[in-house]
C-alpha positions as CSV (number, residue, x, y, z in Angstrom):
1,X,88.0,-106.9,117.9
2,X,89.8,-107.0,114.5
3,X,89.7,-110.8,114.6
4,X,86.0,-110.8,115.3
5,X,85.4,-108.6,112.2
6,X,87.6,-110.9,110.1
7,X,85.7,-114.0,111.3
8,X,82.3,-112.3,110.5
9,X,83.5,-111.3,107.0
10,X,84.7,-114.9,106.4
11,X,81.4,-116.4,107.6
12,X,79.4,-114.1,105.3
13,X,81.7,-114.9,102.3
14,X,81.3,-118.7,102.9
15,X,77.5,-118.4,103.3
16,X,77.2,-116.3,100.1
17,X,79.3,-118.8,98.1
18,X,77.2,-121.7,99.4
19,X,74.0,-119.9,98.5
20,X,75.3,-119.2,95.0
21,X,76.3,-122.8,94.4
22,X,73.0,-124.1,95.7
23,X,71.0,-121.7,93.5
24,X,73.1,-122.6,90.5
25,X,72.6,-126.3,91.2
26,X,68.8,-125.8,91.5
27,X,68.7,-123.9,88.2
28,X,70.7,-126.6,86.5
29,X,68.4,-129.3,87.9
30,X,65.3,-127.3,86.9
31,X,66.7,-126.8,83.4
32,X,67.5,-130.5,83.1
33,X,64.0,-131.5,84.2
34,X,62.4,-129.1,81.7
35,X,64.7,-130.3,78.9
36,X,63.9,-134.0,79.7
37,X,60.1,-133.3,79.4
38,X,59.6,-133.4,75.6
39,X,55.9,-132.9,75.9
40,X,55.8,-129.6,77.7
41,X,54.9,-127.6,74.6
42,X,52.0,-129.9,73.8
43,X,50.9,-130.1,77.4
44,X,50.1,-126.4,77.2
45,X,47.3,-127.3,74.8
46,X,46.3,-130.8,75.8
47,X,46.0,-130.5,79.6
48,X,42.6,-129.0,79.4
49,X,38.8,-129.4,80.0
50,X,36.1,-127.7,77.9
51,X,32.4,-127.6,77.0
52,X,31.4,-127.5,73.4
53,X,28.3,-127.2,71.1
54,X,28.1,-129.8,68.3
55,X,26.0,-129.6,65.2
56,X,25.7,-132.4,62.6
57,X,23.7,-133.4,59.6
58,X,23.5,-136.8,58.0
59,X,21.7,-139.3,55.9
60,X,19.4,-142.2,56.8
61,X,18.9,-145.2,54.4
62,X,16.6,-148.3,54.4
63,X,16.7,-151.6,52.6
64,X,14.9,-150.2,49.6
65,X,17.7,-147.6,49.3
66,X,15.3,-144.8,50.1
67,X,17.2,-142.0,52.0
68,X,16.2,-139.1,54.3
69,X,18.2,-136.3,56.0
70,X,18.6,-135.7,59.7
71,X,20.2,-133.1,61.8
72,X,21.3,-133.0,65.5
73,X,22.6,-130.5,68.0
74,X,24.2,-131.4,71.3
75,X,26.5,-130.5,74.2
76,X,29.9,-132.1,74.6
77,X,32.0,-132.2,77.8
78,X,35.7,-133.1,77.5
79,X,38.7,-133.7,79.8
80,X,42.1,-134.2,78.2
81,X,45.6,-134.8,79.7
82,X,49.1,-135.5,78.5
83,X,51.5,-136.8,81.0
84,X,55.3,-136.0,81.1
85,X,56.1,-139.6,80.2
86,X,53.9,-139.4,77.0
87,X,50.7,-141.2,78.1
88,X,47.6,-139.4,76.9
89,X,43.9,-139.7,77.7
90,X,40.8,-138.0,76.5
91,X,37.2,-138.5,77.9
92,X,34.1,-137.2,76.2
93,X,30.4,-137.1,77.2
94,X,27.9,-136.0,74.6
95,X,24.2,-135.3,75.0
96,X,21.8,-134.4,72.2
97,X,19.7,-131.4,72.7
98,X,17.9,-131.7,69.3
99,X,17.4,-134.6,66.9
100,X,15.3,-133.9,63.8
101,X,14.3,-135.9,60.7
102,X,11.3,-135.9,58.4
103,X,8.2,-138.0,59.1
104,X,9.2,-141.5,58.2
105,X,6.2,-143.2,59.6
106,X,5.5,-144.7,63.1
107,X,8.2,-147.4,62.8
108,X,11.0,-144.9,62.1
109,X,9.7,-141.8,63.9
110,X,10.2,-138.2,62.9
111,X,8.2,-135.0,63.3
112,X,4.5,-135.8,63.2
113,X,4.9,-139.5,62.9
114,X,2.8,-140.5,65.9
115,X,-0.7,-141.3,64.7
116,X,-2.3,-142.0,68.1
117,X,-1.9,-145.8,67.8
118,X,-0.9,-147.0,71.3
119,X,1.4,-149.7,69.7
120,X,3.7,-146.9,68.6
121,X,3.5,-144.6,71.6
122,X,6.8,-145.7,73.1
123,X,8.8,-144.6,70.1
124,X,7.1,-141.2,69.5
125,X,9.8,-139.2,71.2
126,X,12.7,-140.7,69.2
127,X,14.2,-140.7,65.7
128,X,16.4,-143.1,63.8
129,X,19.7,-141.5,64.9
130,X,20.4,-143.8,68.0
131,X,23.2,-141.8,69.7
132,X,21.3,-139.7,72.1
133,X,23.9,-140.0,74.9
134,X,27.5,-141.1,74.3
135,X,30.5,-141.6,76.7
136,X,33.9,-142.5,75.2
137,X,37.4,-142.6,76.6
138,X,40.6,-142.7,74.6
139,X,44.1,-143.7,75.8
140,X,47.3,-143.4,73.8
141,X,51.0,-142.6,73.7
142,X,52.5,-139.5,72.2
143,X,55.5,-139.7,69.9
144,X,57.3,-136.4,69.3
145,X,58.3,-136.5,65.6
146,X,59.7,-132.9,65.7
147,X,60.4,-131.5,69.1
148,X,57.8,-128.8,70.1
149,X,56.3,-128.9,66.6
150,X,54.9,-132.3,65.4
151,X,53.5,-135.1,67.5
152,X,51.8,-138.4,66.7
153,X,49.5,-140.1,69.2
154,X,48.1,-143.6,68.3
155,X,45.3,-144.6,70.7
156,X,42.6,-147.0,71.6
157,X,39.0,-146.1,72.5
158,X,36.3,-147.7,74.6
159,X,32.8,-146.4,75.2
160,X,29.1,-147.0,75.9
161,X,26.6,-145.2,73.7
162,X,22.8,-145.3,73.6
163,X,20.9,-147.1,70.8
164,X,17.7,-145.1,71.2
165,X,16.5,-145.3,67.6
166,X,12.7,-145.3,67.3
167,X,12.7,-148.8,65.9
168,X,14.9,-150.1,68.8
169,X,12.7,-148.5,71.4
170,X,9.5,-150.0,69.8
171,X,11.0,-153.4,69.4
172,X,11.9,-153.6,73.0
173,X,8.6,-152.0,74.2
174,X,10.5,-149.2,76.0
175,X,10.8,-151.7,78.9
176,X,14.2,-150.5,80.0
177,X,16.1,-147.9,78.0
178,X,19.3,-148.4,80.0
179,X,19.7,-151.7,78.2
180,X,19.4,-150.2,74.7
181,X,23.1,-149.4,74.0
182,X,26.2,-150.0,72.0
183,X,29.6,-151.1,73.3
184,X,32.0,-149.0,71.2
185,X,35.6,-149.7,70.4
186,X,38.1,-147.9,68.1
187,X,41.7,-147.7,67.0
188,X,43.0,-144.4,65.7
189,X,45.7,-141.8,65.7
190,X,46.0,-138.1,66.1
191,X,48.6,-135.9,64.4
192,X,49.2,-132.6,66.1
193,X,51.1,-129.6,64.6
194,X,52.1,-126.8,67.0
195,X,52.5,-123.5,65.1
196,X,53.4,-121.5,68.2
197,X,52.5,-121.1,71.8
198,X,49.0,-119.9,70.9
199,X,47.9,-122.2,68.0
200,X,47.8,-125.9,67.5
201,X,46.3,-127.8,64.5
202,X,45.4,-131.5,64.5
203,X,44.0,-134.2,62.3
204,X,42.4,-137.4,63.8
205,X,41.3,-140.6,62.2
206,X,39.8,-143.7,63.8
207,X,38.1,-147.0,62.8
208,X,35.0,-147.4,65.0
209,X,33.0,-150.5,65.8
210,X,29.6,-150.2,67.5
211,X,28.4,-153.5,68.9
212,X,24.6,-153.4,69.6
213,X,23.4,-154.9,72.9
214,X,19.7,-153.9,72.7
215,X,18.5,-157.1,71.2
216,X,16.2,-155.1,68.9
217,X,17.0,-156.9,65.7
218,X,16.0,-160.3,67.2
219,X,12.8,-158.8,68.6
220,X,11.9,-157.2,65.3
221,X,12.5,-160.4,63.3
222,X,10.4,-162.6,65.7
223,X,7.6,-160.1,66.0
224,X,4.5,-160.4,63.7
225,X,4.1,-156.6,63.9
226,X,7.7,-155.8,62.8
227,X,8.6,-158.9,60.7
228,X,10.4,-158.0,57.5
229,X,11.2,-154.5,58.7
230,X,14.7,-155.2,60.2
231,X,16.8,-152.4,61.7
232,X,20.5,-152.4,61.2
233,X,22.1,-152.0,64.6
234,X,25.6,-153.3,64.9
235,X,27.9,-151.2,62.6
236,X,31.4,-150.2,62.0
237,X,32.7,-147.0,60.4
238,X,35.5,-144.5,60.0
239,X,35.6,-141.1,61.7
240,X,37.9,-138.3,60.6
241,X,38.4,-134.9,62.3
242,X,40.3,-131.7,61.5
243,X,40.6,-129.2,64.3
244,X,42.4,-126.3,66.0
245,X,43.1,-125.1,69.5
246,X,43.8,-121.5,70.5
247,X,45.3,-120.4,73.8
248,X,44.0,-116.9,73.7
249,X,44.6,-115.5,77.2
250,X,46.3,-117.1,80.2
251,X,44.4,-120.4,80.8
252,X,41.6,-119.6,78.4
253,X,41.4,-121.9,75.4
254,X,39.0,-121.9,72.4
255,X,38.6,-124.8,70.0
256,X,36.9,-125.6,66.7
257,X,36.7,-128.8,64.6
258,X,34.9,-130.3,61.7
259,X,34.3,-134.1,61.4
260,X,32.9,-136.7,59.0
261,X,31.6,-140.1,60.2
262,X,30.7,-142.9,57.7
263,X,28.7,-145.9,58.9
264,X,28.7,-149.4,57.5
265,X,25.8,-151.6,58.9
266,X,26.6,-155.2,59.7
267,X,23.1,-156.6,60.1
268,X,20.1,-156.8,57.8
269,X,18.8,-153.6,56.1
270,X,16.5,-155.4,53.7
271,X,13.5,-154.0,55.5
272,X,11.7,-150.7,55.8
273,X,13.5,-149.4,58.8
274,X,16.1,-146.6,58.4
275,X,19.7,-146.5,59.7
276,X,22.3,-143.8,59.6
277,X,24.8,-144.0,56.8
278,X,27.0,-140.9,57.2
279,X,27.3,-137.7,59.3
280,X,29.1,-134.4,58.7
281,X,29.3,-131.7,61.4
282,X,31.4,-129.5,63.6
283,X,32.0,-128.3,67.1
284,X,33.0,-125.0,68.8
285,X,34.3,-125.1,72.4
286,X,35.5,-123.0,75.3
287,X,37.7,-124.3,78.1
288,X,40.6,-123.9,80.5
289,X,44.1,-125.3,80.4
290,X,45.8,-126.5,83.7
């Protein structure tokens, strides 16, 4: 009987020791994995999806250097992810819900510009800001300059964005709006500063090229109705953004940013048609981290 008790005590002691060793090993392994993931602190902000409201105001210009203001409002959907290895992606879909400018005549659109002439009927619903729908994806790699505090992410961007300016739609006879678009490419970088587990600030800058595929410039220049009134379509520009993210409660995240976008047209603006030259605006968003 005494031997059985001793054997039982020995078995319990060995089992307890093994469990303690295993638990210690698991904790060490987990600690090592966490310490090897240099992006964890930034993943808490950048692994997220959100919906935002965007407002902007800008300026249009024509070949005679006449200018006119315009304003837009829209909805933006975003999905963002930062992998443990440092690869980062960010996809954005934006849709305008309002697009306003003064009456710039039937060739340029604007409130009250439609005169009843059937030749201009197809462009009556549009203005000279062409970006009614935009879809852009960015992919980059995150470099941690200061662990858990400062991160630099160079990236490349590709997208397809509408060219639904009034002049474009008119020049193409509204035959197929799905063919009136830009291919968009960009190179940029984002610098993120993590203040603490609740607040992250960032600055973002990119050189952007919008390559027009609508064929509108050719149509305008070869049309007797539109000759001499060329619209500048293909353009490049620089966009800069300053923003913040706030992890307010559990997985709830709020965001805000302000941006400036300067356009430099690459085709003829000697005519009477207007083209965007700069845009200033901001966004507020609400989303969830994961």
